[in-house]
N, C-alpha and C positions, 0 to 999 in steps of 0.2 A: 756653312751655307754660302754659296757664291752669290754674286750680285743678281743674276737672273732669278735664282730661287727666292731671293728676298723680294724682288719685284712681284713674282708670281704669288708669293704668300700674302703680300699686301693687296693684290688684286682679288684674292679669294676666288669665289666661284665665277668671277668674270674674267679670269686669267686667259682661258682659252678663247673666249669671245673677243677679247681685245688683242691678244698677242697672236692668235691664229688667223685673224681676219685677212682676207684678200680683197682689195678694193676693186670692184668691177664696174665702177662708174667712170671716173677719170683716171686713166692709167698713170703710174708713176713716171713712165717714159715721157709724158707730156710736161712734166714739171721741171722747173729749175730748182734742184734740191740743195740744201745747205751743205757746206763742206769747207775744208781748210783753205781752199783757193777761191772763195766766194768773191772777195774783192777783186782779184785778178780776172775771174771768169765772168763776173756780172757787173759789179760797180764800175770797173774800168771801161766797159763798153758804152756807158751812158755819158751824159754831159756833165757828170759830177767832176769837180776839180780835184787836183792832186791833194790839197789839204783836206777835202772831204774824204777821199780815199784813205788818207792817213787816220783820220778820226774814226772811220768805220773799222779799220784794222786794229785800232786801239781797243775798241769794244770787243772784237773777236780774239784779241790777244791777251786778255786779262783773266785771272781766276782759274778755277779748276777746269773750266771748259775751253781754256785757251787752245787754239789750234784745231778745234773741231768744227767750227762754223756754226756752232750753237750758242745761244745766250741764256744766261741766268741773271736776271736783273732784280734788285731789291727796290720796290717803289714805296716811298713813305711820304705821301702828300695828303693823307686822309685828314690830318689835323685841321685842314681848312674846311673841307666840305662836310665831313662827318663830326667835326669839332675835336679839338685836342683832348677833351675829357673823354669822349666816347672812344677815341682811338687809343689813347695811352693809359687810361685808368687801369686796364688789366695788367699793365707792366710799366709803372711810372718812370722807369729809367730812361724811356724814350722821349720824355719831355725834353731831355738834353740831346740836341742834335748830334753831338759827337758819338753817342752810342748807336745811332742809326748807321753811321759810316763804319763804326767798329763792327757791327753785325755783318754788314756787307763784306768787309775785309775778312773777318773770321770765317765766314761761310764760303769764301772763294767766289763771290759773284763777279760777273764780267763788268758790272756797273752798278751805281746807286742813283736812283731817280728821286728827286725831291724838289722842294720849293727854293726860291731865291734866298729866303731867310735861313733855312736849314743849311744849304750848301755854302752860302757866303760866309756863315759864321765859323766854318772850319776849313775854308778853302786853302789857306796857306799851308795847313798841316797835312791835307789829304788829297788835294786835286792832282798831285803828281803820283799818288800811290794807287788810286783806283779811278777809272773814268767816271766823270760826273755827267748826269742827264738833268738839265735844269728844266723843270716844268714851268712854262710861262703863263699859263691861264688856269683858272680854277672856278668852281662853283662854291658859294659860301652860304651857309644856312643861318646866319645871325640876323640877316634882314628879316623883318616881320611885316606882313606874312611872308613865308618862305617863297622864293622864286627859284627857278631852275635855269640858270644861264651861265655859261662859261665866259668869264671876263679876264682881260689881260691884267696880271699882277706884276709883270716884269717885262723887260725888253730883251731882245736877242743879244744886244750889245753887252748887257750885264752877264749873260751866260759866257760870252767870249772872254770878257775881262777876268772872270774867275777860272778860266782854263777848261771850261766844259767841253766834252767831246761831242755832246749832242744836245739839242733842245727837244723837249717834249711838249705836247699840247693835246687838249681834248676838244672834239667837236660833238655836240649833241645832234646827230643827224636826225631829221624828222621833226625837230622842234621849231617853234615859231622864230627862234633866233638863229637858226642854223645858217641862213643865207649870209648874215653878217659874220658869223663865226668862220665860215668857209673862206670868205674874203680876207679876214684878218689873218688867219693861219696860213693861207696861201702866200700872202705877203711876207709873213714872218719866216716861213720856211725858205723863201727866196733869199731873204737877208741871211739866214743861217747858213745856207750853202755858200753864199758870197763870202762869208766870214770863215768858211772852212769847217763848219760843224755838220754832223749828220742830223737827221730828223726822225722822230718817232711820234706817231699819231695815235692817241686813244680814240678809236672810231666807235663811239657808243651811240645807241639809239635812245631817244627820249621823246615820247608822246603818249599821253594817256589813252589814246585810241588804239595803241599797239597792244594793250593788255585787255583781254576779254574775260568773260566768266570761265571759259574753258582753258585758255592758254595765255601764256605771257610771250608775245611775239617779239619783245625786245631781244630775245635770244633765239630767234628763227634764223636758220641758215641762209635763207634767201634774202631777208632784210639785212642781216649783218654782213652778208657777202657783198651786197650793193654798197653798203657804207665803206667797206674795205676798198672797193673799186674806186669810189669817190676819193678816198684818202690817198691812194696811190696817185690818182690824177693830179692832186695839187702838190705833189712832191715829197710824200713821205717815203723815206728809205725803209722804215720798219713800221708794221702795223700792229697795234695792240688791240685785241678783241676778246670778248667773252666767249667761252666755249659754247657752241650751239647746243640747244636742248630739244628743238623741234624744228619744223619746216612748214612751208605753206603760208607764210605771212601775207604775201601779195594776194593769194587766192581767198584766204579767210577774211581779210580786211577789205577786199574788193577795191583796191586802188593800184596805181602804178601799172607797169608793163612788165611782163615776164613771158616765159614760153613753157609749154607742157613738158618739154624735154628736161628742163631744170629738175622736175620732180620725178619723171619717169626714167631718165637715163643718167643724169649728172649727179644724182644724190640718191640716198636711201635712208632708212630709219636708223642705220648704224652710226654711232657717234663719230667714227673715223671717216665715214663717207660724208657726213654733214660738215665736218671740219675740213675735209678735202675740198669741199666747194668754197669754203672761205679762202683756202690757199689759192684756188683757181682765180678768184677774184682779186688776189694780190699779184696780178699779172703772171699767173702760174708760178708764183714763187720768186719772181725777180725782186719783189719787195718781201722781206721775211715776215712771216706771221708769228707773233708771240701771243699766246693766250694768257689770260689773267688767272690768278690763283683763286680768287673769290674770297668770301668772308670766312672768318675763323669759326670753327665748330668743334664737335666732339671727335670727329674722325679725320682730323687735318692731314695726318701723315698719308693715310690711305688715299684720301681724295686728291691730294697734291700729286702723288705718284700716278694715279689714274689719269689725271689731266695731262701730265707730262707724256704718258704712253700714247694717248689719243693725239696730242699735238705732233709728236715725233713721227708716229706712223702715218699721219695724214700728210706729212711733208712740211710741217711747220718748223720754225727756227728756234723755239724755246719757250720759256715761261717767265713771266713777270709776276712774282709772288711776294706779297707783303704781309697782310694781316695774319696769315697762317703762321708766319715766322715771328713778327715783332710783338704779337699779343700773347706771348709766352716767355718763360725764361730764356735768356740768350742761348744757353747750351741746347735746349730743346729746339729753339728756332733754327740754330745751325744744322741740327740733325734733319729737320724737315727739308731745308734747302739742299743739303748733301744728298738726301734721298731722291729729290727731283733731278739733280745733276747726274746722279748715277744712271738714271734712265737714258740720258743722252750720251753717257760714256759707254753704256753697254751695247757692244756691236751686234749682239743677237736680237736686240730690239730694232727691227728694221722698218723701212718705209713700206707700207702696205701696197 
């Protein structure tokens, strides 16, 4: 069985729906699509410095996807927000940070993204073997009662000192604290670029009003798309976003400003079209869109491959997948990540 047949088998009865879809909303010719020459074709035209270009190329030049323009990143910072127990109890070897980096290396990831503590503890052994993405802010749920705010845990200079290729950060767009977070991370990204590192922004939504009895608009294409647009505006080179599951957040919640064309012409109910709208809000792909792998469950392999197919066919730049890999034995985690990477390596899975 060849790679395409394996992908089709995992997609099951959705194979034709996803692999045969033609995007009739925003044409692929309007996009800046990923490719081996992305740094030369896109980054080099911006105001990014030569050291930032080198850092971007380091991300694109590592792992099984080296030279494709696509990214497969292992993110393991859940120990802070979700608690170390909730994150690592299913597979206690990952309480040891070295095993996190070993998983990324074994799986042939482009980079490993984690906390100051995790990466600094093994930096001298691994920073030159796989690109590091140091996450500088986090939410933590030990405070009681719980609150939801991204606060700085580390400085950009600490990322530079350990040889990181990029810094990562999260903004909870739509939250009461988002104004401060936008200002903090805009400044942090400016510093990161001045020190020669690339920037990756987790553009998440967080507001209880975004979830109604009928739908959870935290994963609406229009709202997440606007979060992406704000993220690129403050200097993110790469955007991390959840895969969209619905649309019409602005209309349903009756706030903000949008246009009917967003729903009537620029998107549809098809998941590839919804994700294409996310890509469009990343300056039509000038900033790469990587979608998150989501929580671990019973059908992780199939779900991860489905997400990769949607992201790639929409014009995205890859997947940042963690819990579906590290919450299982390392061998199985590697298999899940390889299956995702195979989607980006398979030339017959094209941009819709």
